[in-house]
C-alpha positions as CSV (number, residue, x, y, z in Angstrom):
1,M,-23.3,-70.0,45.9
2,K,-23.4,-66.3,45.1
3,I,-26.3,-64.9,43.3
4,I,-25.4,-62.0,41.0
5,D,-28.0,-59.4,40.3
6,L,-27.4,-58.8,36.6
7,Q,-29.8,-55.8,36.5
8,A,-27.8,-53.9,39.2
9,R,-24.6,-54.7,37.5
10,N,-25.8,-53.4,34.1
11,K,-27.0,-50.1,35.7
12,K,-23.5,-49.6,37.2
13,A,-21.9,-50.3,33.9
14,L,-24.2,-48.0,31.9
15,S,-23.7,-45.0,34.2
16,P,-20.0,-44.3,33.2
17,I,-20.8,-44.8,29.5
18,I,-23.7,-42.3,29.7
19,S,-21.5,-39.8,31.5
20,V,-18.8,-40.0,28.9
21,I,-21.3,-39.7,26.0
22,L,-22.9,-36.6,27.8
23,L,-19.4,-35.1,28.4
24,I,-18.5,-35.5,24.7
25,L,-21.8,-34.1,23.6
26,V,-21.4,-31.0,25.8
27,A,-17.8,-30.5,24.6
28,A,-19.0,-30.8,20.9
29,L,-21.7,-28.2,21.5
30,L,-19.4,-25.8,23.2
31,T,-16.8,-26.2,20.4
32,G,-19.5,-25.6,17.8
33,A,-20.7,-22.4,19.5
34,I,-17.1,-21.0,19.9
35,L,-16.3,-21.8,16.2
36,S,-19.5,-20.2,15.0
37,W,-18.8,-17.0,17.0
38,A,-15.2,-16.9,15.8
39,K,-16.3,-17.4,12.2
40,S,-18.9,-14.6,12.3
41,S,-16.5,-12.3,14.1
42,A,-13.8,-12.9,11.5
43,R,-16.3,-12.4,8.7
44,E,-17.4,-9.0,10.1
45,K,-13.7,-7.8,10.4
46,L,-13.0,-9.0,6.8
47,D,-16.1,-7.2,5.5
48,S,-15.1,-3.9,7.2
49,T,-11.5,-4.3,5.8
50,Q,-12.8,-4.9,2.3
51,K,-15.0,-1.7,2.6
52,I,-12.0,0.3,3.5
53,N,-10.0,-1.0,0.5
54,T,-13.0,-0.4,-1.9
55,L,-13.3,3.2,-0.6
56,N,-9.6,3.7,-1.1
57,D,-9.8,2.3,-4.7
58,I,-12.7,4.7,-5.4
59,D,-10.8,7.6,-3.9
60,C,-7.7,6.7,-5.9
61,R,-9.6,6.6,-9.2
62,N,-10.8,10.1,-8.4
63,S,-7.4,11.4,-7.2
64,R,-5.7,14.0,-9.3
65,L,-2.5,16.0,-9.1
66,K,-2.2,19.2,-11.1
67,I,1.3,20.4,-12.0
68,H,1.5,24.2,-11.7
69,Y,5.3,24.4,-12.3
70,C,7.9,22.0,-13.3
71,T,11.6,22.5,-14.2
72,I,14.6,20.2,-14.6
73,D,18.1,21.5,-14.1
74,A,20.1,20.6,-17.3
75,I,23.3,19.9,-15.4
76,T,22.3,18.4,-12.0
77,K,18.9,17.0,-13.3
78,D,17.2,18.3,-10.1
79,I,13.5,18.5,-10.5
80,D,11.4,21.4,-8.9
81,L,7.7,21.0,-8.8
82,I,4.7,23.0,-7.6
83,I,1.8,20.6,-7.4
84,E,-1.8,20.8,-6.3
85,N,-3.9,17.9,-4.9
86,K,-7.2,18.2,-6.8
87,S,-8.8,15.2,-5.1
88,K,-10.9,14.9,-1.9
89,V,-8.3,12.8,-0.1
90,S,-4.8,13.4,1.3
91,L,-2.1,11.9,-0.9
92,S,1.2,10.8,0.8
93,S,4.8,10.4,-0.3
94,P,5.0,11.6,-3.9
95,T,7.2,9.3,-6.0
96,L,9.2,9.9,-9.2
97,S,9.8,7.3,-11.8
98,I,12.4,8.3,-14.4
99,S,13.7,6.3,-17.4
100,G,15.7,7.3,-20.4
101,V,19.2,6.8,-21.9
102,D,22.6,8.2,-21.0
103,F,24.8,10.1,-23.4
104,Q,26.3,6.8,-24.7
105,G,22.8,5.3,-25.4
106,G,22.7,3.0,-22.3
107,Q,19.4,2.5,-20.4
108,L,18.9,4.5,-17.2
109,K,16.1,4.0,-14.6
110,F,15.6,5.9,-11.4
111,Y,12.9,5.7,-8.7
112,G,12.7,8.2,-5.9
113,I,10.4,9.2,-3.1
114,F,9.6,12.4,-1.3
115,N,9.5,11.1,2.3
116,N,7.3,12.6,5.0
117,V,5.4,14.7,2.4
118,V,1.6,14.6,2.6
119,I,-0.5,16.7,0.2
120,E,-3.8,17.5,1.8
121,S,-7.0,17.9,-0.3
122,G,-6.8,21.3,-2.2
123,Q,-3.3,22.0,-1.0
124,I,-0.6,23.4,-3.3
125,I,3.0,22.5,-2.3
126,S,6.5,23.0,-3.7
127,I,8.8,20.0,-3.7
128,S,12.3,19.5,-5.1
129,T,14.7,16.6,-5.6
130,K,17.4,19.0,-4.2
131,D,15.9,18.6,-0.7
132,E,18.0,15.7,0.6
133,N,16.0,15.7,3.9
134,N,12.7,14.9,2.1
135,F,13.8,13.2,-1.2
136,S,15.9,10.1,-1.8
137,Y,16.5,7.9,-4.8
138,I,15.5,4.3,-3.9
139,Q,16.4,2.4,-7.0
140,Y,18.9,3.5,-9.7
141,N,21.3,1.9,-12.0
142,D,23.6,4.9,-12.6
143,Q,24.2,8.6,-11.8
144,I,21.2,10.9,-12.5
145,E,23.6,13.4,-14.0
146,D,24.3,11.0,-16.9
147,L,20.6,11.2,-18.0
148,D,20.3,12.7,-21.5
149,L,17.3,15.0,-21.2
150,N,16.8,14.9,-25.0
151,N,16.1,11.2,-24.9
152,L,13.8,10.9,-21.9
153,E,11.4,7.9,-22.1
154,K,9.3,8.9,-19.1
155,I,9.2,10.9,-15.9
156,N,6.1,10.1,-13.9
157,L,4.9,11.5,-10.6
158,S,2.6,9.4,-8.5
159,T,2.0,8.9,-4.7
160,L,2.3,5.9,-2.4
161,S,-1.4,6.5,-1.5
162,C,-2.4,5.8,-5.1
163,P,0.5,4.4,-7.1
164,S,-1.5,3.5,-10.2
165,N,-2.4,7.2,-10.8
166,F,0.4,9.2,-12.2
167,V,1.1,12.4,-14.0
168,D,3.5,12.5,-16.9
169,I,6.0,15.3,-16.3
170,K,8.3,14.5,-19.1
171,N,7.7,17.9,-20.7
172,C,9.0,20.0,-17.8
173,D,10.9,23.0,-18.7
174,V,14.7,22.4,-18.9
175,I,16.7,25.2,-17.3
176,Y,20.3,26.0,-17.8
177,L,21.8,27.8,-14.8
178,L,25.0,29.7,-15.4
179,N,27.5,29.9,-12.5
């Protein structure tokens, strides 16, 4: 008859169980350490991004464009501007938003952008909608020539840097060029 040593058998059976438990414990600790590091790293990056946005918001609230000269051609509706950046930050891509009515009373809306134009702090520049290399209408529902200048609702100038800050240029001088 065979005598089985139960104590020896129990030791052999416990050894693999303990190793599996230790392996799971080590894996859980490593996973926790990696997740903790990733969370703190992501939080630092998010905090720095929010600081940049807040700074930009503050700069936008303090941004200001001054119009030195503004004319609208009565026939072509081209707009010529001399503007100054009175803020402490560079402002990029001035935009025009125009709405009014045509000569038959229909609603007209135009939105255009001066591409590749950056106005540095304190800089005075001249821009014109005649310059097809730097200006293009992005959204429009009719021809700009159909716009009745006597019934303008708005002409606003803003920038892509700070789109919520705009200058009303509805009262530009209208010029009539004779050929």
